[in-house]
C-alpha positions in Angstrom: 181.5 40.8 107.0 182.8 43.6 109.5 180.7 46.7 109.5 179.1 46.1 106.0 175.6 45.7 104.7 173.9 42.3 105.2 171.3 41.4 102.7 169.2 39.6 105.3 166.3 41.3 106.5 166.4 43.0 109.8 163.8 41.8 112.4 163.0 43.4 115.7 162.5 46.9 114.6 159.5 47.4 116.0 157.9 51.0 116.6 160.0 52.2 113.5 158.2 52.9 110.2 159.9 51.6 106.8 161.5 54.6 105.2 161.9 57.1 107.7 165.2 58.3 108.8 164.7 56.8 112.2 164.1 53.2 110.5 167.4 53.6 108.3 169.6 54.6 111.2 167.9 51.6 113.3 168.9 49.5 110.5 172.7 50.7 110.4 173.1 50.4 114.1 171.9 46.8 114.0 174.2 46.0 111.0 177.1 47.7 112.8 176.5 45.6 116.3 175.5 42.6 114.4 178.9 42.7 112.3 180.9 43.8 115.4 179.7 40.8 117.4 180.4 38.5 114.4 184.2 40.1 114.2 184.3 39.7 117.8 183.4 35.9 117.7 186.2 35.4 114.8 188.6 36.9 116.9 188.3 34.5 119.8 188.6 32.0 117.3 191.6 32.7 115.8 193.3 33.0 119.3 191.8 29.8 120.5 193.5 28.5 117.0 197.0 30.2 117.9 197.1 27.8 120.9 196.0 24.7 119.1 199.1 24.8 116.8 197.2 23.8 113.8 199.3 25.8 111.7 203.0 24.9 111.1 206.4 26.6 111.5 207.4 26.7 108.0 204.1 28.5 106.8 204.6 31.1 109.6 208.3 31.9 108.7 206.9 32.4 105.2 204.1 34.8 106.2 206.6 36.8 108.5 209.0 37.5 105.4 206.5 38.1 102.9 204.9 40.5 105.2 207.5 41.9 107.3 210.5 42.0 105.2 209.4 42.7 101.9 207.6 45.5 103.2 210.6 47.3 104.7 211.6 49.2 101.4 208.1 50.9 100.6 207.5 52.0 104.2 211.2 53.3 104.9 210.9 55.0 101.3 208.0 57.2 102.6 209.3 57.4 105.9 212.4 59.1 104.7 210.6 61.6 102.8 208.2 62.2 105.6 211.5 63.2 107.6 212.7 65.9 105.2 209.5 67.4 105.0 208.9 67.4 108.7 212.3 69.0 109.2 211.8 71.6 106.7 208.2 72.4 108.3 209.4 72.7 111.8 212.6 74.7 111.2 210.9 77.4 109.5 208.6 77.5 112.2 211.4 77.1 115.2 213.5 79.9 113.2 210.8 82.6 114.2 211.8 81.9 117.7 215.6 81.4 117.4 215.2 77.8 118.0 216.2 75.9 114.7 218.7 73.6 117.0 215.7 72.0 118.5 214.2 70.7 115.3 215.5 67.3 116.1 213.6 67.4 119.3 210.6 68.0 117.4 211.1 65.2 114.8 212.0 62.6 117.1 209.0 63.2 119.5 206.9 63.1 116.4 207.8 60.1 114.8 208.1 57.8 117.7 205.1 58.9 119.4 202.5 59.4 116.3 203.9 59.7 112.9 205.8 56.5 112.8 203.3 54.1 114.2 200.4 55.3 112.5 201.8 56.1 109.1 203.7 52.6 109.1 200.6 50.7 110.0 198.2 52.9 107.1 200.9 51.7 104.5 201.2 48.1 105.9 197.5 48.3 105.5 197.4 49.4 102.1 200.1 46.8 101.0 199.6 43.9 103.2 195.9 44.4 104.5 194.5 44.5 101.3 196.7 41.5 99.9 195.8 39.0 102.4 192.2 40.0 101.9 192.6 39.4 98.1 194.2 36.5 98.4 191.9 34.7 100.6 189.2 36.1 98.7 190.6 34.6 95.6 190.6 31.2 97.4 187.1 31.6 98.4 185.7 32.5 94.7 187.7 29.5 93.3 186.5 27.1 95.9 190.0 26.1 97.4 188.6 27.1 100.8 185.9 24.6 100.2 188.6 21.9 99.3 190.4 22.4 103.0 187.2 21.8 104.7 186.4 18.4 102.5 189.9 17.2 103.3 189.5 17.9 107.0 191.9 21.1 107.4 191.0 23.8 109.3 191.3 27.0 106.8 191.3 29.6 109.8 194.2 27.4 111.5 196.0 26.7 108.4 195.4 30.2 106.7 194.5 33.2 108.8 196.7 32.2 112.0 200.1 32.7 110.4 199.1 36.0 109.0 197.6 37.3 111.9 200.7 36.2 113.9 202.9 37.3 111.0 201.3 40.8 111.2 201.3 40.8 114.7 204.9 40.3 115.0 206.4 42.0 112.4 204.8 45.4 112.5 206.5 46.8 115.5 210.2 46.2 114.0 208.8 47.7 110.8 207.7 50.7 112.7 210.7 51.0 114.9 212.8 50.9 111.5 210.7 53.4 110.0 211.2 55.6 112.9 215.1 55.5 112.9 214.9 56.1 109.2 212.8 59.2 109.3 214.9 60.6 112.2 218.0 60.1 110.0 216.4 61.6 107.0 216.0 64.7 109.2 219.7 64.5 110.6 220.8 64.6 106.8 218.7 67.6 106.0 219.3 69.7 109.1 223.2 68.8 108.8 223.7 69.9 105.2 221.0 72.3 104.4 219.8 74.1 107.5 223.5 74.0 109.1 222.2 72.5 112.2 225.2 70.5 114.1 224.8 67.0 113.8 225.9 66.3 117.4 223.2 69.0 118.7 220.4 67.2 116.3 221.2 63.9 117.5 221.7 65.0 121.2 218.1 66.5 121.1 216.4 64.0 119.5 217.3 61.2 121.8 216.7 63.3 125.1 213.4 64.0 124.4 212.4 60.2 124.4 211.5 58.0 127.3 211.4 54.8 127.7 207.3 55.1 127.9 207.7 56.4 124.3 209.8 53.6 122.8 207.3 50.9 124.8 204.3 52.6 123.8 205.4 52.5 120.1 206.0 48.9 120.4 202.5 48.3 121.8 201.0 50.4 119.1 202.9 48.2 116.6 201.5 44.9 118.1 197.9 46.2 118.4 197.6 47.8 114.8 199.2 44.6 113.5 196.7 42.3 115.3 194.0 44.5 114.1 194.9 44.6 110.7 195.7 40.7 110.4 192.3 40.5 112.0 190.2 42.5 109.6 192.0 41.3 106.7 191.7 37.7 107.2 188.1 38.1 108.5 187.1 40.0 105.4 189.0 37.7 103.0 187.4 34.5 104.1 183.7 36.1 104.2 184.3 37.3 100.6 181.1 36.5 98.1 181.5 33.9 95.4 182.0 36.4 92.7 185.0 38.0 90.8 184.0 41.6 91.5 183.7 40.7 95.2 187.5 40.5 95.5 187.8 44.0 94.9 185.0 44.9 97.2 187.0 43.0 100.1 190.3 45.0 99.2 188.5 48.2 99.4 186.8 47.2 102.9 189.8 46.3 104.3 191.5 49.2 103.3 188.9 51.4 104.7 188.0 49.7 107.7 191.7 49.1 108.6 192.6 52.8 108.4 189.4 53.5 110.6 190.2 51.1 113.2 193.9 52.0 113.4 192.9 55.8 113.8 190.4 54.7 116.9 193.0 52.4 118.1 195.7 55.2 118.3 193.0 57.3 120.1 192.7 55.1 122.8 196.4 54.2 123.2 197.4 57.7 123.4 195.0 58.7 125.9 196.3 55.5 128.3 200.1 56.6 127.4 199.4 60.1 128.2 198.0 59.7 131.1 200.8 56.6 132.3 203.3 59.4 131.6 201.5 61.9 133.7 
């Protein structure tokens, strides 16, 4: 279980008095590194299973449709309204400097570099990540995972790998489509409400973007999708054998997935800015 409490006693914390603040901090740090090591070991196991082809192409295509295609509507709807709000806010600020025509530049750069990848990944975690954790957790509670092992099937290869591959492959196109929807929403509002020329809006929107921006957007999508898939399947397969544990697993997936996305976004942003400069 990643970043979660472990009921087993912690050994080796010599020099710390039980009940003190330092003792509690030491326990939490021990939990953290132990869980991080377990998650890293699980991630390496999933990668090995990818190349062993213990999953079927049909199962992968099914997961790609369920995870990717069925997520487009909710992500694009939210992206559309974010694009509208972003234009309203930035246009009011740029109007003070007589630069309202530059609103397309701000919207485009904001969506492609940050808002699109991060927002789509967070929505993806809430809709897909929690669903994967709940599905696998329910299979653990109802002993379906044990049935896989009894019949000699590998639950990681059959269940986890197709879902991890699907999240990794489908999140980048979802992000790219969400970016286009957000920019188009800004175009509509800028053109018909703010009076900004549509040609100027589109010209400013695309001239600010570089190949590095587009490549960075795709890289973020792959990294976020892989992370969400690994966290969701790991937590789902480690669900305790209790009904209430399924709800706990979905909550952990959402919280840990969002934190991981934000940390990864910070690291990737730093790297991409360094590459551009």
